[in-house]
C-alpha positions, 0 to 999 in steps of 0.5 A, spaced: 499 500 499 502 506 498 502 511 503 500 518 501 505 524 502 503 531 502 507 538 502 505 542 507 509 549 507 516 547 509 513 540 512 512 533 509 506 529 511 505 522 511 498 519 513 498 511 514 491 509 512 492 502 514 496 496 515 503 496 511 508 490 509 515 491 511 516 492 504 511 498 504 514 501 511 521 500 507 518 504 501 515 509 506 522 510 509 526 511 502 520 516 500 520 520 506 528 521 506 528 523 499 522 528 499 526 532 505 531 533 500 527 534 494 523 540 498 528 542 503 523 540 508 524 543 516 519 537 518 516 530 517 510 528 521 508 521 520 500 520 522 499 513 524 492 514 527 489 508 522 494 503 525 491 498 530 498 494 531 505 496 531 510 490 531 517 491 532 519 491 525 514 498 524 517 501 530 524 500 528 522 502 522 519 509 524 525 510 529 530 509 523 526 514 519 526 519 525 534 518 525 535 519 518 531 525 517 534 528 523 541 527 519 538 530 513 536 536 518 529 536 519 525 534 525 520 528 525 513 527 529 510 521 530 502 523 531 496 518 533 498 513 536 492 510 539 491 508 546 491 500 545 497 500 541 501 505 546 499 500 551 501 494 547 508 497 545 509 499 552 508 492 554 512 489 549 518 494 550 518 497 543 520 504 544 520 511 540 525 513 545 528 520 542 522 521 537 517 526 538 510 524 538 503 527 538 496 526 540 494 528 533 496 531 526 494 538 529 498 538 535 504 535 531 504 541 527 504 546 533 510 541 535 514 542 529 512 549 529 515 550 536 521 545 534 523 549 528 522 556 530 527 554 536 532 551 532 532 557 527 532 562 533 538 558 536 542 558 529 541 565 528 545 567 534 
């Protein structure tokens, strides 16, 4: 399943709309890293609201996406983790340590605005 990736101002937004295979997740990773460079994006949001399960491969891939995007100079926010998914991830020891998360897309955009503004201010000094 192809994940739609939209450009919104200085950000790229990927909305996962259903269960993804490992191949789909790797394709998403490649596409997001490519789009950050192509659009010179300051931030990326990955919306996982539609996912009712996140296995170890999906969690590892989301971490990899965030780290790769950081190396490209942009921030990443994962938003929309459902309560039961968060519970299962915690119970299984799956973490997104060091990665920003938000309740929903709106909150994710606010968080990216804060982070990119703060980063811009500190680099101007």
